[in-house]
C-alpha positions in Angstrom: 49.3 63.1 32.7 49.8 66.4 33.8 48.7 67.2 37.5 47.3 70.5 38.2 49.3 73.0 40.1 48.1 76.1 41.9 48.4 78.7 44.6 45.8 78.7 47.7 44.4 82.1 46.0 43.9 80.5 42.9 41.8 77.6 45.0 39.9 80.1 46.8 38.6 81.8 43.8 37.8 78.5 42.1 35.7 78.2 45.1 33.4 81.1 44.5 32.8 80.8 40.9 31.6 77.2 41.6 29.1 78.4 43.8 28.2 81.6 40.9 28.2 79.2 37.7 26.1 81.0 34.7 23.5 79.4 33.2 26.2 78.1 30.9 28.3 76.0 33.2 25.3 74.8 34.6 24.0 73.4 31.7 27.4 72.0 30.5 27.7 70.5 33.8 24.5 68.8 33.5 25.8 67.0 30.4 29.4 65.9 32.2 28.4 65.9 35.1 28.5 61.9 37.2 30.4 60.3 34.4 28.0 60.3 32.2 30.5 60.7 29.3 32.2 58.0 30.2 34.7 60.3 32.1 35.2 62.3 35.3 34.9 66.1 34.9 35.7 68.8 37.6 34.1 72.2 37.9 36.0 75.3 38.1 39.3 73.4 38.8 42.9 75.7 39.3 45.3 74.5 36.9 48.9 76.8 37.3 47.8 80.2 37.7 44.6 79.8 35.7 41.3 78.4 36.7 39.9 76.3 34.2 36.1 75.8 33.7 35.8 72.3 33.3 38.6 69.8 33.8 38.8 65.6 33.0 42.0 64.7 34.4 42.0 60.6 32.6 41.9 62.6 29.4 43.9 66.1 30.1 41.2 68.0 28.9 40.1 71.7 29.2 36.9 72.9 28.5 36.3 76.5 28.5 33.1 78.6 27.9 33.1 82.2 26.2 30.5 84.2 27.2 29.8 87.5 25.1 32.5 89.5 26.9 35.1 87.1 25.8 35.2 89.1 21.9 37.3 91.7 24.5 39.8 89.2 26.0 40.8 87.3 22.6 44.6 87.7 23.5 44.1 86.7 27.2 42.2 83.6 25.9 45.2 82.8 23.4 47.9 82.9 25.9 45.6 81.1 28.0 45.4 78.1 25.7 49.0 78.5 24.6 50.1 77.8 28.6 47.8 75.1 28.9 48.6 73.4 25.6 52.6 73.6 26.4 51.8 72.3 30.1 50.2 69.3 28.0 46.4 69.6 28.5 44.0 70.1 25.2 41.4 72.9 25.2 38.0 72.7 24.0 36.1 76.5 23.7 32.5 76.6 23.3 30.5 79.8 23.1 27.6 79.9 25.9 25.1 80.2 23.1 26.4 76.9 21.7 25.8 75.3 25.1 22.6 76.3 25.7 21.2 76.2 21.9 22.7 73.3 20.7 23.7 71.0 23.9 23.6 67.9 21.5 26.2 69.2 19.5 28.5 70.3 21.9 28.2 66.4 23.8 29.0 64.9 20.4 32.1 67.1 20.2 33.2 66.1 23.5 32.4 62.6 23.4 34.6 62.8 20.1 37.6 64.6 21.7 37.3 62.1 24.8 37.5 59.3 22.3 40.3 60.7 20.3 43.7 59.2 22.3 46.3 62.0 23.7 49.8 60.9 24.2 49.6 63.6 27.4 46.9 61.8 29.3 48.6 58.2 29.0 49.6 57.1 32.5 53.1 55.9 32.8 53.8 53.0 34.8 54.7 53.5 38.6 57.4 51.2 40.1 56.2 52.6 43.6 53.2 50.6 42.8 54.0 47.7 41.6 53.7 48.7 38.2 56.0 48.5 35.3 59.9 47.6 36.9 62.4 49.3 39.0 65.6 50.4 37.2 68.5 48.6 37.8 
């Protein structure tokens, strides 16, 4: 599974975003927090030059929320999604309105994706931890 790499300023920006969550972000956090879906999520996780709204390391899953202003940033969103997918992440996007108005549908879509194996999330054995075997 990919390991998020980021710069210190990106982490600082993520902390600010965590403290200033939108209503849709708070609603989605209520859905995914505390392992309710059988997986651990983080909010505003720096990954490379980006900050993912929600991130599940075990599933290499990034969840992004799109507000009304995202219609103006479609090209940026496409580049961002392509970068994340090329780095080995799966990206799931929801409109803020869907999270607020149809939370059960959002829950089902996330659960379906979490239950679908993703080759990028497969953990390789670590010989340094006594898993697998050391090369001769």
